[in-house]
C-alpha positions, 0 to 999 in steps of 0.5 A, a space after each residue: 537533484 539526480 532526477 532533474 539532471 539531464 543524462 548524457 546517455 539520452 541526450 539525443 534520444 529524439 534522434 534515435 530510431 523509435 525501437 532504440 528509444 523504446 529499448 533504452 526506456 525499457 532498460 530504465 524500467 529494469 533499473 527502477 526495479 533494481 533500485 527497489 531491490 537495493 531498498 529491500 531492507 528499508 521496505 521490510 523494516 517499514 512494513 513491520 513497524 507499520 503492522 505493529 502500529 496498525 494491528 488493531 486500530 489507526 489509519 493508513 495515510 497516503 500523501 503526495 503531489 503530482 505523479 507521486 501523489 497519484 501513485 500513492 492514492 492508487 495504492 491506497 484505493 486498491 486496499 479496500 476491495 483487495 484486502 477489505 481495508 476499512 474506508 474509515 482507516 484510509 486517508 488520501 492527501 493529495 496536493 490540490 485535492 481530488 481534482 489533482 488526481 486527473 489534472 495539474 493544479 498550479 502551485 498546489 505542491 508548493 503550498 506547505 500550509 495546505 499540508 499542515 492544515 490537512 493533517 490537523 483537520 484529519 486529527 492525525 495522532 499516535 495511532 496512525 501511519 503516514 506514507 509520504 512520496 515525492 521523487 524530489 524528496 523536497 516537495 513543500 506540501 508533502 514534506 509539511 504533511 510528514 513533519 506535522 504528522 511526525 509532530 503529532 506522533 504518527 509513524 512516518 514513512 518517506 519514499 524519495 528518489 534523491 538522497 539526503 533530502 528532507 522527506 528522507 532525513 525526517 521520516 522514521 522510515 526513509 526509503 531511498 530509491 536510487 533511480 538516477 537521471 531520467 530518459 526525459 530529464 525531470 519526467 519522474 513518471 518514468 524510472 522514478 515513478 515505476 520505482 515508487 509504484 513497485 515500492 508502494 505495491 510491495 510495502 502495502 502488500 507485505 503490510 497486509 500479509 503481516 496483518 493476516 489479510 492473506 492466507 496461503 497466497 489467497 485474498 481472504 479479506 477480498 470484498 465481493 463487489 461484483 460477480 467475478 469477485 463473488 466467484 473468487 470468494 467461493 473459490 477461496 472457501 472451496 480451496 481452503 475448506 475443501 467444500 463444494 461450490 454450493 456449500 461455499 456459497 451457503 457459508 458465505 451467505 451466512 457469513 455475510 460475505 466474509 471469506 474468513 468466517 465462511 471457512 470457519 463455518 465450513 469447519 463446523 463452527 456457528 457464526 458466533 463461535 467463528 467470530 470469537 475464534 477469529 478474534 482470539 486469532 487476532 484476525 488471522 485465519 491461520 491462527 483461528 484454524 489452529 485453534 479449531 484443530 487444538 479444540 478437536 485434539 483436546 476433545 479427543 
């Protein structure tokens, strides 16, 4: 286990000048990003397979324990406000339950039976995608979740920082992050944790792009849950549709907050026609706008 090994480089880190210790740990963060870059192809392939599975239905399931589980849960939770990922299509499975998000639950990560039970209770099946994260790649709870989901026909993605471990060998899409030893031996919240966080960010963001929840670098599925996000929604409609703020606000009101529908309304569609165009475009605003353009050309 390279993540558990003591690194000779850091063996006297407690004796170093604080600035030198900090510099060494910063170097470790760059090493984490380098490890993610090395896994780029695996991340891309996983995202494309996930998009194909989740295009119309199915749930995105995050699994982990300890630091890895908290990072996974954070990534999943951020998909709802940022991309309007439906709450009913998101499952967060944390060893030890919700309490483990803020405190350590003794022995939770070792209970493989809990992982099997949770996957069965959530009735995971062929429509779903499960992302399992563990620095060691051997955490019993996490590996059990992945195995049971795989048995049920779900698409599985395994993210680990040690090679040739169960989580990687059994996942349909293994993503190995070669981060090596930590500045503080075994403290995978450092280099390994950073690499996991970056990987989860990239994986879910690319997935949302592929699913049409981004247009022109803009969050066109953002949920306006506060004043800042409401103004952002207006700004997005204004930028894409070329409308004034009052027009954007009116369109968003008629579209019940949907940026995509508001843009289509700003192009002269009524609500029913806008919804139909978006449906024909597979939920992708770019395709729906192209359909409007084609319709205008045909009319001319």
